[in-house]
C-alpha positions in Angstrom: 5.6 -50.9 -135.5 5.5 -52.9 -132.4 8.2 -55.3 -134.3 10.6 -52.3 -133.5 10.2 -52.9 -129.7 13.8 -53.2 -128.4 14.8 -56.8 -127.4 15.8 -56.1 -123.7 12.0 -55.3 -122.9 10.5 -58.7 -121.6 6.8 -59.2 -122.1 6.8 -58.0 -118.3 8.5 -54.9 -119.0 6.2 -51.8 -118.3 7.2 -49.9 -121.5 5.4 -46.9 -120.7 4.7 -45.4 -117.1 1.7 -43.0 -117.2 1.2 -41.0 -114.0 -2.0 -38.9 -114.0 -4.8 -38.5 -112.1 -7.7 -37.1 -114.5 -9.3 -40.0 -115.9 -10.1 -38.5 -118.9 -6.6 -37.3 -119.5 -5.4 -40.9 -118.8 -8.0 -42.4 -121.1 -7.2 -40.0 -124.0 -3.4 -40.8 -123.5 -3.7 -44.4 -123.4 -6.3 -44.4 -126.4 -3.6 -42.4 -128.3 -0.6 -44.5 -127.3 -2.4 -47.6 -128.5 -4.0 -46.1 -131.6 -0.4 -45.1 -132.9 0.7 -48.6 -132.0 3.6 -47.4 -129.5 2.7 -49.8 -126.7 0.4 -52.1 -125.0 2.5 -52.1 -122.5 1.4 -49.1 -120.3 1.2 -49.1 -116.5 -1.4 -46.0 -115.2 -0.6 -44.6 -111.5 -2.8 -41.9 -110.3 -0.6 -40.4 -107.6 3.0 -39.3 -107.2 3.4 -41.6 -104.2 2.3 -44.8 -105.8 4.9 -43.7 -108.9 7.4 -43.5 -106.4 6.8 -46.9 -105.0 6.3 -48.3 -108.3 9.8 -47.2 -109.4 11.5 -47.7 -106.4 9.6 -51.4 -106.0 8.2 -50.5 -102.5 5.1 -51.2 -100.9 2.4 -53.0 -103.2 5.7 -53.3 -105.9 7.8 -54.8 -103.8 7.9 -57.9 -106.0 9.3 -55.7 -108.9 13.0 -55.3 -110.2 14.3 -52.0 -109.8 16.2 -52.5 -113.1 13.1 -53.1 -115.2 12.6 -49.8 -115.7 10.0 -47.9 -118.2 11.0 -46.9 -121.3 9.6 -43.8 -120.5 7.4 -41.5 -117.9 4.8 -39.4 -118.7 4.2 -37.4 -115.3 1.5 -35.1 -115.0 2.8 -32.3 -112.3 -0.5 -31.9 -110.6 -0.8 -34.8 -108.6 -2.5 -36.0 -105.3 -0.1 -37.2 -102.4 3.2 -36.3 -103.9 3.6 -33.7 -106.8 4.9 -34.4 -110.1 7.9 -31.8 -109.4 9.0 -34.0 -106.4 8.6 -37.3 -108.3 10.9 -36.0 -110.7 13.4 -34.9 -108.2 13.5 -37.8 -106.5 13.9 -40.1 -109.8 16.6 -37.6 -111.4 18.7 -37.5 -108.2 19.0 -41.2 -107.9 21.6 -42.8 -109.9 19.5 -46.0 -110.6 16.7 -43.9 -112.0 18.1 -40.6 -113.6 18.5 -42.1 -117.1 14.8 -42.7 -117.7 13.3 -40.3 -120.2 10.5 -38.4 -118.2 8.2 -36.1 -120.3 5.9 -33.7 -117.8 2.6 -33.7 -119.6 0.6 -31.0 -117.7 -2.0 -28.4 -117.9 0.4 -25.8 -116.2 1.8 -23.2 -118.7 3.6 -21.8 -115.7 7.0 -20.3 -116.2 8.1 -21.3 -112.9 6.9 -25.2 -113.3 8.7 -25.4 -116.8 11.7 -23.5 -115.1 11.6 -25.9 -112.1 10.9 -29.3 -114.1 14.3 -28.1 -116.4 16.5 -27.6 -113.2 15.6 -31.2 -111.8 16.3 -32.6 -115.1 13.4 -33.5 -116.8 13.8 -34.4 -120.7 10.9 -32.5 -122.1 7.8 -30.4 -121.1 4.5 -30.4 -122.6 1.4 -28.3 -122.0 -1.4 -30.4 -122.8 -3.4 -28.9 -125.7 -7.0 -28.4 -124.9 -8.0 -29.9 -128.6 -8.7 -33.5 -128.5 -7.1 -33.9 -132.1 -3.8 -32.1 -131.3 -4.0 -34.1 -127.8 -4.3 -37.3 -129.7 -1.7 -36.1 -132.2 1.0 -34.8 -129.4 0.7 -38.2 -127.4 1.2 -40.2 -130.4 4.2 -38.1 -131.7 5.8 -38.1 -128.1 5.7 -42.2 -127.9 6.8 -42.7 -131.3 9.8 -40.5 -130.6 10.7 -41.5 -126.8 9.6 -45.3 -127.3 10.9 -46.1 -130.5 13.5 -43.8 -132.1 14.9 -42.2 -129.0 18.0 -44.4 -127.8 18.5 -44.6 -124.1 21.8 -45.9 -122.3 21.5 -49.9 -121.3 20.7 -50.0 -117.6 
């Protein structure tokens, strides 16, 4: 499947940005993406502030180019420092980053979180399955669709 990766992404590009503070969930997600051969280029960040610095090329990530976008962002809502909703708000309100597909992958099934995420422009909202196999399958399907099938505009 890796030969389906679009050419506009260099070997240096981060293909999937995973913003998840739970080590068990992040490990499962990365394993599922790799097992599904979706991407070897996965950047894991554990809090919302670091995610914003990464995307907007600030602080430890000042060396990055702002137009070197991830193909997809998997975003947890319950994050330390800056919440996932605030990360979503900032990314979708900035013209440079608003086109990046963002999939909320969270344990929160609260209607208020779902509604607020869609109001802010999330592309998809997925409640993490409790079952291990369901979680693996959901991540593989997400990665396959958003990274390999979905077409996004060139930045």
